[in-house]
VEXBAGU-14327 format. One line per 10 residues: number of its first residue (from 1); their letters; for each residue y, x, z of N, C-alpha, C. Coordinates in pm, whole numbers, plus 32768, in hexadecimal, padded with zeros to 4 digits. Layout:
// residues N
NUM = a = Y:X:Z:Y:X:Z:Y:X:Z | ...
This chain:
// residues 366
1 = mkivlknltk = 7F88:8054:8000:8000:8000:8000:807D:8058:8000 | 80CC:804B:7F98:814B:8094:7F90:81B1:8053:7FEE | 81FE:80A4:8032:8268:8071:808A:82ED:80A4:8056 | 834C:804A:8043:83D0:8070:8013:8438:8048:807B | 8487:80AA:80A6:84F4:8091:8105:8577:80A1:80B9 | 85CB:803B:80BE:864A:803F:8075:86BF:8031:80D6 | 870A:809E:80E5:8782:80A0:813A:8767:8068:81C6 | 86F5:808A:81FE:86CC:8052:827E:8725:8088:82EE | 8761:802C:8339:87BD:8052:83A5:87A1:7FFB:841F | 87A3:803A:8495:8793:7FF0:8511:87FF:801D:8573
11 = kfpsrnkksk = 8850:7FBB:85A2:88B9:7FD6:8603:889D:7F8A:8684 | 88BA:7FCA:86F3:88AB:7F8A:8775:8933:7F81:87B9 | 894A:7F19:8808:89C9:7F0F:8852:89D7:7F83:88B3 | 8A51:7FB0:88C8:8A6B:801D:8925:8A51:7FF0:89B4 | 8A15:8047:8A04:8A00:8029:8A91:8A79:8055:8AE5 | 8AD4:809A:8AA4:8B4E:80C6:8AE6:8BB3:8053:8AE4 | 8BD4:8020:8B59:8C2D:7FAC:8B62:8CBA:7FCC:8B30 | 8CE2:804B:8B3C:8D69:8070:8B11:8D71:8081:8A7A | 8D00:809D:8A3C:8CFE:80B1:89AA:8CA5:8048:8969 | 8CDB:8006:8904:8C8D:7FA1:88BD:8C4F:7FD7:883C
21 = qeviavsnfd = 8C57:805A:882D:8C1F:8097:87B5:8B86:808C:87B5 | 8B4F:805B:8747:8ABF:8047:873E:8A75:80CD:8732 | 89F8:80CC:8760:89A2:8141:8754:894E:8131:86D6 | 8958:8191:867C:890C:818A:85FF:888B:81DA:8612 | 881B:8192:861C:8799:81D3:8632:875C:8203:85AF | 876F:81B4:8545:873F:81D9:84BF:87B0:81BC:845E | 87D2:821D:8409:8844:820D:83AF:881C:8221:831D | 8827:81B4:82CF:8813:81BB:823D:8795:8206:8215 | 8727:81DE:8251:86A4:821B:8233:8676:81E6:81AC | 866D:8240:814B:8649:821C:80C2:85D1:826F:8098
31 = feipdgklig = 855D:8230:8085:84E6:8280:8063:8477:8226:8030 | 8427:825C:7FD6:83AF:8218:7FA6:8335:8264:7FD5 | 82E1:8223:8025:8268:8260:8058:81F6:823E:7FF8 | 81BE:82A2:7FB4:8157:8285:7F4F:80DA:8245:7F8A | 8096:81F9:7F39:801A:81B6:7F61:7FB1:821E:7F89 | 7F70:8207:7FFC:7EFF:8259:8024:7F21:82E1:805B | 7F9F:82FC:807B:7FC8:837F:80AE:7FDE:837B:8145 | 7FD7:83F2:8183:7FF5:83FF:8211:807D:8445:821D | 80DB:83FD:8257:8165:842E:8263:8182:844E:82F6 | 81B4:84C6:8310:81DB:84EC:8396:8270:84D4:83AB
41 = llgpsgcgks = 8291:8483:840E:831D:8466:8431:833D:84BD:84AA | 8394:8520:8497:83A0:858F:84F3:8430:85A1:8522 | 843D:85C0:85A3:84C2:85DA:85D8:84BF:85DE:8670 | 852B:860E:86AF:852F:8614:8741:853B:8589:877D | 852A:8580:8800:8538:8501:8846:85C2:84C6:882D | 85C7:8444:8811:8646:8400:87FA:867A:8409:876C | 8628:843C:8710:8659:844D:8686:864B:83CE:8633 | 8602:836A:8665:85F5:82EC:861C:856F:82D7:85D9 | 8512:8332:85EC:8491:8328:85A5:843D:82B1:85D6 | 8439:829A:8659:83EC:8228:868C:8430:81A4:8667
51 = talnlisglq = 84B6:81A3:8665:84FF:812B:863A:84DD:810C:85A8 | 84D9:8172:8553:84B5:815E:84C7:8429:8123:84BC | 83CC:8154:850E:8343:811F:850E:8341:808D:853B | 8390:806D:85A1:8396:7FE2:85D2:83D1:7F84:8569 | 842E:7FB7:851A:8467:7F65:84AE:83FF:7F49:8443 | 83B1:7FAF:8421:8348:7F9D:83BB:82DD:7F3D:83ED | 82BD:7F44:846E:8254:7EEE:84A6:8283:7E5F:84BA | 8306:7E4B:84C7:833B:7DC5:84E1:8357:7DAB:8574 | 8341:7E0F:85CA:835E:7DFC:8659:83F5:7DF6:8671 | 8443:7E2F:8614:84D5:7E23:8619:8507:7DFD:858E
61 = mptegriffg = 8577:7DB3:858D:85B3:7D8A:850F:8625:7DE9:84EA | 8632:7E11:846C:869F:7E6C:8446:8727:7E28:8449 | 878F:7E76:8462:8818:7E45:845A:8840:7E35:83C9 | 8816:7E95:8377:8831:7E92:82E8:87B7:7ECB:829F | 87AE:7EAE:821D:8745:7EE9:81CB:86CC:7E8F:81BD | 866E:7EBB:8168:85F7:7E6C:8149:8579:7EC3:8155 | 8508:7E81:8170:8486:7EC2:8178:8428:7E7A:8119 | 83E4:7EC6:80C4:8385:7E8B:8066:82FB:7EC8:807B | 8296:7E73:8081:820A:7E9E:807C:81DA:7E7D:7FF0 | 81C8:7EE2:7F9D:81AE:7EC8:7F10:822B:7E8A:7ED4
71 = eedvtmlppe = 821B:7E16:7E96:828E:7DCF:7E5C:82C1:7D61:7EB8 | 827F:7D4E:7F2B:82A2:7CE1:7F87:830D:7D0D:7FEA | 8378:7CC0:7FF5:83E1:7CD9:8057:83B1:7CA3:80DF | 8398:7CFE:813E:8364:7CD7:81C0:83CC:7CE6:822E | 844B:7CF7:8207:84B4:7D16:8268:84B8:7CB3:82DC | 84AA:7C33:82BF:84B4:7BCD:8328:842B:7B95:8350 | 83C0:7BD2:831C:8339:7BA2:833A:830E:7BD0:83C5 | 82D6:7B77:8418:82AA:7BA1:849E:8238:7C07:8494 | 8227:7C5A:84FC:81C4:7CC7:84F5:8135:7C98:84DB | 8110:7C24:8513:8086:7BF7:8504:8063:7BD1:8475
81 = hrgvglvfqs = 80CA:7BC1:8420:80B2:7B9C:8395:80C8:7C11:8334 | 80E1:7C87:8369:80FD:7CFA:8312:8080:7D4B:82EF | 8015:7D35:8337:7F9B:7D7F:831B:7FA2:7E11:8344 | 7FDF:7E2A:83B9:7FEB:7EB3:83E9:7F8F:7ECA:8460 | 7F60:7F45:846E:7F15:7F6F:84E3:7F6B:7FD0:8532 | 7F77:7FBA:85B4:7FCF:800B:8608:7F7F:8056:8671 | 7F9E:80D8:8681:7F64:8129:86EB:7FD6:816F:8733 | 7FDB:815B:87B8:8049:8192:8806:801D:820C:8857 | 807E:824B:8897:8063:82BE:88ED:8006:8297:8960 | 8022:8224:899E:7FC9:81F0:8A07:7F5A:81A1:89C2
91 = yalyphltvq = 7EE1:81B0:89F4:7E6E:8174:89AF:7E6F:80DC:89B6 | 7EA6:80A6:8A25:7EB4:8015:8A36:7E31:7FCB:8A20 | 7DC4:7FFE:8A5B:7D42:7FBC:8A53:7D33:7F5C:8AC9 | 7CE5:7EF4:8AB4:7CC9:7E95:8B1F:7C5C:7ED0:8B79 | 7C7B:7EEF:8BF8:7C1C:7F36:8C4D:7B9D:7EE8:8C6C | 7BA5:7E62:8C69:7B31:7E11:8C8D:7AD6:7DF4:8C16 | 7AFF:7E20:8B9E:7AAF:7E09:8B25:7A67:7E89:8AFC | 79F3:7E79:8ABC:79AB:7EED:8A87:79F3:7F21:8A0B | 79C5:7F95:89DA:79FD:7FCE:895F:79EF:7F69:88ED | 7979:7F2D:88E0:7963:7ECB:8875:79C3:7E55:8882
101 = qniifplenl = 79D5:7E23:88FA:7A2E:7DB0:890F:7ABF:7DD4:88F4 | 7AE7:7E4D:8919:7B6F:7E7A:88FD:7B89:7E81:8867 | 7B27:7EB4:881B:7B38:7EBF:878B:7B3A:7E36:8748 | 7AE5:7DDC:8779:7ADA:7D56:873E:7B55:7D00:875C | 7B9A:7D1D:87C9:7C04:7CC4:87FA:7C66:7C95:878D | 7C9C:7CEB:8737:7CFA:7CBA:86D1:7CBC:7C57:866F | 7C39:7C61:865A:7BF7:7C08:85FB:7BE6:7B7B:8634 | 7BE6:7B70:86B9:7BD2:7AED:86F8:7C4A:7A92:86E6 | 7CBD:7ACD:86C0:7D36:7A7E:86AD:7D4B:7A51:861D | 7CEF:7A78:85C4:7CFC:7A4F:8538:7CE0:79BA:852A
111 = kgsakltkee = 7D2C:7979:84D4:7D1F:78E8:84C5:7D0E:78C3:8431 | 7CE6:7848:841B:7CDB:7814:8393:7C71:785D:8342 | 7C91:787A:82C5:7C31:78B9:826A:7C0F:7948:8295 | 7C65:7985:82E7:7C4E:7A0E:8314:7BF0:7A15:838D | 7BD2:79A2:83C9:7B7F:799E:8442:7AF3:79D1:8424 | 7ABE:7A24:8480:7A3B:7A61:846D:79D5:7A29:84D0 | 7955:7A2D:84AA:78EA:7A08:8507:78D6:7A79:856A | 788C:7A5F:85D6:7872:7AC4:863B:7828:7B3B:85FE | 77C7:7B1D:85A6:777A:7B88:8565:77D4:7BDD:850B | 782F:7B9D:84C3:788A:7BE7:846C:78E8:7C40:84BD
121 = mqkraleaak = 7917:7C0D:852F:796F:7C5D:8585:7925:7CD7:85BC | 78A9:7CC3:85E8:785B:7D32:861E:7840:7D9C:85B2 | 7823:7D6D:8538:780A:7DC9:84C9:7888:7E1A:84A9 | 78FB:7DD6:84A5:797B:7E18:8487:799D:7E7D:84F5 | 7983:7E58:8572:799F:7EB2:85E3:7947:7F2E:85DD | 78C8:7F1D:85B9:786D:7F8F:85B0:7899:7FEE:8540 | 78C5:7FB7:84D0:78F4:800A:8460:796E:805B:8489 | 79CB:801C:84D1:7A43:8062:84FF:7A1F:80CE:8565 | 79BF:80AF:85BF:7994:810F:8625:7951:8188:85E4 | 7900:8170:857C:78BE:81DF:8537:7925:8239:84F2
131 = lvqidqlmer = 798E:81FC:84C0:79F5:8247:847A:7A38:82AD:84D7 | 7A4A:8284:8556:7A89:82DF:85B8:7A21:8321:8613 | 79A2:830E:85F1:7933:8352:8634:7928:8331:86C9 | 7930:82B0:86E9:7918:8283:8773:78B2:8212:8777 | 785F:8205:870D:77FF:8197:8705:7794:819F:8771 | 7785:8215:87B3:7723:8222:8820:775E:81F7:88A7 | 77DE:81D0:88A8:7822:81B2:8927:7848:8120:8933 | 780F:80CA:88E1:783E:8040:88D5:7833:7FEF:8956 | 77D6:8011:89AE:77C2:7FC2:8A29:780F:7FFB:8AA0 | 7852:8069:8A8D:789D:80A3:8AFC:7924:805F:8B0C
141 = kpnelsggqq = 795E:8070:8B83:79E5:803D:8B9D:7A47:80B4:8B9B | 7AC8:8098:8B88:7B29:8104:8B77:7B27:8170:8BE4 | 7B10:8148:8C62:7B11:81AC:8CCD:7A99:820A:8CCA | 7A3A:81EE:8C71:79C5:8245:8C60:79D7:82A4:8BE9 | 7A4E:82A2:8BAD:7A67:82F3:8B36:7ACD:8360:8B53 | 7AC5:83CB:8B06:7B2B:8433:8B0C:7BA9:8401:8AC5 | 7C19:844D:8AD4:7C95:8426:8A91:7C86:8420:89FA | 7C3F:8483:89C4:7C2A:8486:8933:7BD8:8410:8903 | 7B73:83EB:8950:7B20:8378:892B:7B70:82F5:8934 | 7BC5:82EA:8999:7C18:8272:89A6:7C77:8265:892F
151 = qrvaiaralv = 7CAF:82D6:8903:7D09:82D1:8890:7CBE:82A8:8812 | 7C41:82D1:8807:7BF0:82AA:8793:7BD5:8214:8794 | 7BC2:81DD:880C:7BB0:814C:8816:7C2F:8105:87E6 | 7CA3:8137:880F:7D22:80FB:87E4:7D31:8103:874B | 7D06:8172:8710:7D0E:8180:867E:7CAD:8120:863A | 7C32:8115:8671:7BCF:80B8:8638:7C02:8028:8641 | 7C45:8007:86AE:7C7B:7F7E:86BF:7CE6:7F62:8655 | 7D33:7FC9:8631:7D98:7FB6:85C8:7D57:7FAC:853F | 7CEA:7FF6:8529:7CA9:7FF7:84A6:7C53:7F7E:848C | 7C24:7F3C:84F7:7BC3:7ED0:84E6:7BFE:7E59:8499
161 = klpkvlllde = 7C82:7E4C:849B:7CC4:7DDF:8452:7CD2:7DFC:83BD | 7CA2:7E73:8394:7CB2:7EA0:8309:7D45:7E98:82E1 | 7D9B:7EDF:8328:7E2C:7ED3:830F:7E54:7F11:8289 | 7EC2:7EDF:8254:7EFB:7F1A:81DA:7F43:7F9C:81FC | 7F78:7FA1:8277:7FC8:8014:82A4:7F9E:8037:8332 | 7F8C:80B7:834D:7F6B:80E6:83D4:7FE2:8133:840B | 8012:810A:8480:8088:8146:84BE:8060:8187:8542 | 8079:8208:854E:8050:8255:85C3:80CB:828E:8608 | 80E5:8262:8684:815C:828E:86CE:8134:82EF:873C | 8148:8370:8724:8125:83DA:8784:8097:83C8:87BA
171 = plsnldarlr = 8032:83B7:8763:7FAC:8392:8794:7F62:8401:87DD | 7F91:847D:87D4:7F47:84ED:8810:7F8B:8527:888B | 7FFD:84EF:88B2:804F:852C:891C:8009:8532:89A3 | 7FAD:84D5:89BE:7F6C:84D1:8A41:7EEC:8524:8A46 | 7ECD:856C:89DB:7E52:85BA:89D6:7E6E:864C:89F4 | 7E07:8693:8A27:7E19:8723:8A3D:7E13:876C:89B7 | 7E34:87ED:89B9:7E46:8839:893D:7DCA:8836:88E4 | 7D54:8848:891F:7CD9:884B:88CE:7CBD:87C4:8890 | 7CCE:875B:88DF:7CB5:86D3:88AB:7D1C:86AC:8842 | 7D96:86DA:8852:7DFE:86BC:87EE:7DD8:86F4:8767
181 = lqtreelkri = 7DA9:8772:8768:7D80:87B2:86EB:7D0B:8767:86AC | 7CA8:8745:86FE:7C32:86FF:86CC:7C56:8674:8697 | 7CA9:862C:86E2:7CCA:85A3:86BC:7D22:859D:8640 | 7D7E:85FD:8631:7DD2:85FA:85BA:7D80:8618:853D | 7D18:866D:854A:7CBE:8684:84D9:7C71:8605:84B7 | 7C4A:85BA:8520:7C05:853C:850A:7C60:84D6:84C6 | 7CDF:84D3:84F0:7D3F:8476:84B2:7D4B:8490:841D | 7D53:850F:83F9:7D5E:8532:836C:7CE2:8507:8320 | 7C6C:851F:835C:7BEE:84F7:831C:7BE9:8460:8308 | 7C0D:8416:8371:7C09:8384:836B:7C68:8350:82FF
191 = qqetkittif = 7CDF:838A:82FC:7D42:835D:8298:7D11:8379:820A | 7CD5:83EB:81F5:7CA3:840E:8170:7C2E:83B4:8147 | 7BDC:838C:81A8:7B6B:8335:818A:7B98:82A6:816E | 7BF7:8275:81BB:7C21:81E9:81AD:7C8B:81D6:8142 | 7CD9:8243:8123:7D47:823B:80C3:7DB3:81D9:80EE | 7DBE:81BF:8171:7E26:8166:81A4:7EAA:81B4:81AC | 7F15:817A:817B:7F99:81B6:8188:7FB9:81C5:821D | 7FD5:823E:8248:7FE3:825A:82D8:8067:82A1:82F5 | 80AB:8274:835F:8124:82B6:838D:810A:82E7:841B | 811E:8369:842D:80FB:83AE:84A9:817B:83E2:84E8
201 = vthdqeeams = 81A3:83A9:8558:821E:83D2:859D:81FD:843A:8607 | 8246:84A9:8605:8230:8511:8669:82AC:8568:8676 | 82BA:85A8:86EB:8323:860D:86FD:82E7:8698:86EB | 8262:869F:86DA:821B:871E:86D0:8210:8746:863D | 8260:87A9:8615:8264:87CF:8588:81DF:8809:8557 | 8194:8848:85B0:8113:8880:8588:80B2:8810:8563 | 80B2:87A4:85B2:805E:8731:8593:8083:86F5:850C | 8104:86DD:84F9:8132:869C:847F:8112:86F0:8404 | 8128:8773:840D:8113:87C9:8399:8080:87DA:8378 | 8029:87D1:83DD:7F9B:87ED:83C6:7F52:877A:8382
211 = isdqiivmke = 7F7F:86FE:8394:7F31:868E:835D:7F7D:8639:82F9 | 8000:864C:82EA:804F:85F1:8296:8050:861C:8203 | 8051:85B8:81AB:8066:85D2:811D:80FA:85F1:8104 | 8150:85A9:814D:81E0:85C2:8149:8217:85B1:81D6 | 8285:85F7:81F3:82C7:85E4:8273:8358:85B8:825C | 8388:8568:82B9:8413:853C:82BB:8450:856F:833C | 84B1:85C7:8333:84F2:8601:83A9:8571:85B2:83C7 | 857D:8581:8443:85EE:852E:846A:863E:8570:84DB | 86C0:8550:84DC:8718:857C:8548:8782:850F:855D | 878B:84DC:85D7:87EF:8478:85FC:87F4:8404:8599
221 = gvvqqigkpq = 877D:83D5:8573:8772:8360:851D:8781:837A:8489 | 879E:83F6:8464:87B7:8418:83D8:8747:8470:83A4 | 8713:844D:832E:86AD:849F:82EE:86EC:8523:82C0 | 86B0:8592:82EB:86E4:8617:82C8:86A2:8650:824B | 861F:8639:823F:85D7:8670:81CC:854F:862C:81C0 | 8522:861B:8145:84A0:85DF:8128:8458:863B:80C6 | 83D8:8651:80DB:838D:86A2:807D:8303:86C6:80B2 | 82B7:8710:8064:8236:8743:8092:8250:87A5:8104 | 81F8:87A8:8168:8211:87FC:81DF:8233:888C:81BE | 81E7:88CC:8167:8200:8959:8149:8283:896B:80FE
231 = dvyddphnlf = 82A4:890A:80A7:8322:8912:805B:839A:890A:80B9 | 8393:88B0:811B:8402:88A0:817A:840F:891D:81D0 | 839D:8956:81F8:839F:89D0:8248:83DC:8A45:81F9 | 83B2:8A51:817B:83E0:8AC1:8128:846E:8AAE:80F4 | 849B:8A32:80EB:851E:8A17:80AE:856D:89B2:8100 | 8592:89D5:817C:85E0:8977:81CF:866C:8962:8197 | 869A:88E5:8197:871C:88C5:815C:8790:88E0:81BB | 8771:88E7:823D:87DC:8903:829D:87A4:894C:8316 | 87FD:8976:836E:87D6:89C6:83E2:877E:8978:8442 | 8797:88F5:8452:8746:88A4:84AD:86B4:88A4:8481
241 = vakflgtppi = 869B:888D:8402:8611:8889:83CF:85D0:8912:83E0 | 8619:897C:83C1:85E3:8A03:83CF:85BC:8A20:845F | 860E:89F5:84BE:85F2:8A0F:854B:8584:89B6:8581 | 8578:893C:854A:8516:88DE:8581:8487:8900:8555 | 8478:8937:84DD:83F3:8956:84AB:83D3:89E9:84C0 | 835A:8A03:84ED:832D:8A8D:84FA:8309:8AB3:8587 | 8294:8AF6:8596:8268:8B2A:8617:8233:8BB7:8603 | 8271:8C1C:8640:82EB:8C1A:8690:8363:8BE9:863D | 83CE:8BBE:8680:8440:8B89:8635:848A:8BF5:85E7 | 84D7:8BC9:8587:8526:8C24:8535:858B:8C6D:858D
251 = nvfegrvede = 85A7:8CEC:856B:860B:8D3C:85B3:8693:8D25:8572 | 86F6:8CFB:85BF:8779:8CD8:8588:87E2:8D3B:85BB | 8830:8D72:855C:8896:8DD5:857C:891F:8DA6:8548 | 8987:8DD8:8585:8A0C:8DCB:854B:8A21:8E43:84EF | 8A4B:8E26:8473:8A5D:8E91:8413:8AD5:8E77:83BA | 8AE1:8EC8:8352:8B4F:8EB5:82F3:8B25:8EF0:826C | 8B65:8EC0:8204:8B50:8EF8:817F:8BD0:8F40:8154 | 8BBF:8FBC:812B:8C2F:900B:80F5:8BFD:9054:8078 | 8C46:9043:8009:8C23:9088:7F8C:8B90:9075:7F67 | 8B62:8FF7:7F74:8AD9:8FCF:7F4E:8A6E:9018:7F9F
261 = klyigeeavl = 8A92:9041:8017:8A32:907B:8074:8A32:902C:80F6 | 89BC:901A:812E:89AF:8FD2:81AC:89B8:9035:821F | 8A16:9019:8278:8A28:906E:82EE:8A00:9021:836C | 89B4:9065:83C1:899F:9037:844A:89D6:90A6:84A2 | 8A46:908B:84E2:8A8E:90F6:8526:8AC8:9154:84BE | 8AB5:91D5:84D1:8AEB:9238:8474:8A83:9265:840C | 8A0D:922A:8411:89A1:9254:83B6:8999:91F8:833C | 8998:9232:82C5:8980:91E6:824A:88EA:91DA:8238 | 88B4:9164:8253:8822:9156:825C:87E2:9124:81DA | 8833:90EC:817D:87F7:90B1:8105:8862:909A:809C
271 = dvpfvadqpi = 883E:90A9:801C:8898:9083:7FAF:888E:8FEC:7F98 | 8901:8FA9:7F8C:8903:8F19:7F74:895F:8EFC:7EFD | 892E:8F11:7E83:8980:8F01:7E0B:89C1:8E78:7E00 | 8A3E:8E77:7DD3:8A8A:8DFE:7DB2:8AAE:8DA7:7E2B | 8AA2:8DDD:7EA3:8ACC:8D93:7F1B:8B58:8DC3:7F41 | 8BB4:8D64:7F53:8C3F:8D86:7F73:8C4B:8DC0:7FFF | 8CAF:8E11:8014:8CC9:8E4A:8098:8CE6:8DDA:80FB | 8CA2:8DDA:816C:8CB3:8D70:81D1:8C5E:8D8F:824C | 8C83:8D57:82C0:8C2A:8D5D:8334:8BBA:8CF6:8323 | 8B42:8D17:834F:8ACF:8CBE:833A:8A6F:8CC6:83AF
281 = yvgirpegfq = 8A0F:8C6A:83AF:8999:8C76:8403:8929:8CAE:83AD | 88D9:8D07:83E6:8868:8D43:83A0:87E8:8D1B:83E8 | 878B:8CE0:839F:8708:8CBE:83D7:869F:8D1A:839A | 864E:8D58:83EF:85E2:8DB0:83C0:855F:8D82:8401 | 8500:8D59:83AE:847F:8D31:83E2:8439:8DA8:8426 | 83E7:8D8F:848C:83A2:8DFD:84D1:8350:8E55:8472 | 8318:8E18:8408:82C9:8E65:83A9:831F:8EAA:8340 | 83A4:8EA0:834D:8400:8EDB:82EC:8427:8F6A:8309 | 83EC:8FA6:8372:840E:9030:8399:839E:9091:836F | 83C6:9108:8345:8369:9176:832C:8399:91F0:837A
291 = vaedgpftts = 8347:9221:83D4:836C:9297:8422:8377:930F:83C4 | 83E9:9353:83CB:8401:93C9:8376:8464:9425:83BA | 8441:94A5:83C6:8497:9504:840B:8522:950D:83CD | 8526:94FF:8347:85A7:9507:8302:85DF:947D:82E0 | 85AC:9415:8325:85DA:938D:830B:866D:937B:832E | 86B5:9322:82E7:8745:9313:82FC:876C:92BF:8376 | 8709:927B:83B4:8729:9222:8423:86EA:9257:84A2 | 873D:9273:8505:870F:92B1:8582:871F:9250:85F7 | 86B6:9248:8648:86BB:91F3:86C0:868A:9243:8738 | 86A3:920C:87AD:867B:924D:882A:85ED:9222:884E
301 = lqgvevmgrd = 8590:9281:884F:8502:9263:8864:84E7:923D:88F6 | 84A3:91CA:8907:847F:919C:898D:83EA:91AB:89AA | 8399:91A1:8941:8309:91AD:8956:82BC:917C:88DD | 8237:9187:88E7:81DD:915D:887B:816F:9107:88B7 | 8153:9095:8878:80E6:903E:88A1:8079:9041:8836 | 8000:9067:885D:7F90:906B:87FE:7F4D:8FE2:87FC | 7F43:8FA7:8784:7F0C:8F20:8777:7E8E:8F1D:8721 | 7E4B:8F90:8717:7DD1:8F96:86C6:7DF0:8FC6:863A | 7DF9:8F68:85DD:7E12:8F90:8552:7EA4:8FB5:853B | 7EFD:8F89:8596:7F8D:8FA4:8589:7FC3:8FE9:8606
311 = isviskhalc = 803A:901F:85F7:8085:9057:8668:810D:9014:866D | 8139:8FF0:86E4:81BE:8FB7:86F5:8218:9021:8735 | 827C:904C:86E9:82DC:90AE:871C:834F:9062:875D | 8364:907B:87DD:83CD:9036:8828:8446:9094:8832 | 84B9:9063:8804:8532:90B6:880A:85AD:905F:8824 | 861F:909E:8834:869A:9056:884E:8709:9089:87F2 | 876D:9032:87DD:87E5:9059:8792:885A:9007:87C6 | 88CC:9045:87D3:8941:9002:880F:896B:8F86:87C1 | 8951:8F82:873E:897D:8F12:86EC:8910:8EAB:86D2 | 889F:8EB9:8716:8831:8E59:8706:8842:8DE5:8768
321 = qnenirsivt = 8835:8D69:8736:8843:8CF4:878C:87C6:8CDE:87E1 | 8753:8D0F:87B4:86D9:8D03:8801:86DD:8D66:8876 | 8695:8D45:88E0:868F:8DA0:8951:864F:8E24:8927 | 85E2:8E1B:88D8:85A0:8E91:88A2:8588:8E7E:880C | 8585:8EEC:87C4:855C:8EEA:8737:84C6:8EFE:8735 | 847F:8EA4:86F0:83EE:8EB4:86E0:83D2:8ED5:864F | 8394:8F47:8639:8372:8F73:85B2:82DB:8F7E:85A8 | 829F:8F31:854F:820E:8F32:853F:81E9:8F92:84CF | 819C:8FFA:84F1:8172:905E:848E:80DB:906F:8498 | 809E:90AF:8435:800D:90BF:8434:7FDF:911E:84A2
331 = aetkvdttke = 7F61:9110:84C8:7F29:9160:8535:7F25:91F4:8513 | 7F27:9214:8490:7F23:92A1:8466:7FAB:92E6:8477 | 8013:9297:8490:809A:92D0:849D:80A5:9327:851A | 80DC:939E:8509:80EF:93F8:857B:817D:93E9:85B2 | 8186:93C6:8630:8208:93B9:8672:8210:941F:86E3 | 8271:9475:86DD:8283:94DD:8743:82C8:949F:87BD | 8278:947E:8820:82AD:943A:8897:82F6:9499:88F7 | 82F6:951A:88D6:8340:9579:892B:83D5:9579:8909 | 83F8:953F:8896:8484:953B:886B:84CB:94C0:88A2 | 854E:94C9:88AE:859D:9459:88E1:85C1:93F6:8874
341 = tvsfrlkpyk = 85B6:9421:87F7:85DA:93C8:8787:8567:93C0:8723 | 856D:9359:86CE:850E:934A:8660:855D:931E:85E6 | 853B:9356:8572:8584:9337:84F7:852B:92E7:8498 | 856D:928E:844C:8524:9236:83F1:8563:9235:8367 | 850E:921B:8302:853C:91E8:8282:8523:9151:8285 | 8573:9108:823A:8566:9076:8239:852F:9047:81B3 | 84D7:8FE3:81B8:84A3:8FA4:813F:8509:8F3B:8112 | 8547:8F4D:809C:85B4:8EF3:8073:858D:8E5F:8071 | 8510:8E3F:804D:84E7:8DB2:8044:84CD:8D74:80CD | 84D6:8DC4:8137:84C9:8D91:81BF:854F:8D95:820A
351 = vylfhketek = 85BA:8DB2:81C0:8640:8DB7:81F9:8691:8D42:81C1 | 86D1:8CF5:8218:871D:8C7F:81EF:87AD:8C8A:8223 | 880B:8C66:81CD:8898:8C68:81F3:88C9:8BD8:8202 | 891E:8BC1:8267:8951:8B3B:8281:89E7:8B40:8298 | 8A2C:8ADC:8263:8ABD:8AD1:8271:8AE2:8AC5:8304 | 8B46:8B0C:832E:8B6A:8B12:83BC:8B99:8A8B:83F1 | 8BDB:8A3A:839D:8C11:89BA:83CC:8BAE:8948:83B5 | 8B7D:893A:833B:8B26:88C8:831A:8A94:88E0:833C | 8A6E:8960:834C:89E4:898A:8365:8987:896B:82F0 | 89C1:894F:827B:896F:8939:8204:8944:89BE:81C8
361 = riyfkq = 88D7:89BC:8180:889E:8A36:8147:88F8:8A71:80DA | 8907:8AF4:80DB:894C:8B3E:8071:88E1:8B8F:8028 | 88CD:8B72:7FAA:8863:8BB4:7F5E:8896:8C36:7F1F | 883E:8C98:7F16:8860:8D14:7ED3:87EB:8D3E:7E7A | 880B:8D87:7E11:87A6:8DB4:7DB3:8757:8E27:7DF0 | 86D2:8E15:7DF4:867D:8E7A:7E34:864C:8EE0:7DCE
């Protein structure tokens, strides 16, 4: 099911009695979600991603704009008639019901021609349980399950209705690190098997990038960038996107361009053809550094962390906004830890320039 959002906007009344200015949670959201794709809606807390999900589900009505499922305008359609499956951060399972009864529950409310027999409901529940690999747990109650198993029950309950659209709001937040990794892999498998158009809301950029066909990065209700995860990581349109994506995070410096050369402090660290003289922000990905004795960029060495296949060189620089500079280099790299400084060459395609005022990307020929 294709989903089309046209100028979608949601405003809330101000809670400040002295100010009547409305709070804009989602502003002019314009996007077409392709049929059968998994889209990651990504951003920090309060950016409007959950509000956008609630608008698509019908739990909230938009202030402006339209929502289409395929060619059907569902903007004013109540949620129960939209054919959506919802999974929230909290599992919201009925503690007194078994796994099977929890999964069947949405089917018991079907009426008219959609009404199912008891045998049909049990068959549908078993199919959904097999899909999320909990078919051996059907007689257990929620308090007999692990967190990961409970979340699978919640996903099966959403899938049992055979929804046109699956909406997941921070579904992995309550799981520990190992279960999060396992469950997100399962989510991707389930989505690929069912081909249900899925929107996955998260503040965790690693989760979104690992399973999404496309990601939408939001800030303060405004879409910042849309694209394939790797494309957005490699080609951020502004400083916010560059800083939000990446682990370890991008290293940000105050710099300037003079005579088509990039300066950080007094060091000319890179040629930047056709860029006008100006003060700028410089973003360098951790993997954008190469240790070199004659490198043009010098930092104060703090230490080295061995991570197996890679080494993380920890250093500092007066013009770096990060507390520490993290440079990821190969394990074969030799770093002289007896010295107080370490010098680097920079990989041009891992260096990003941003306008000092607008924070928009400034492109240079590499």
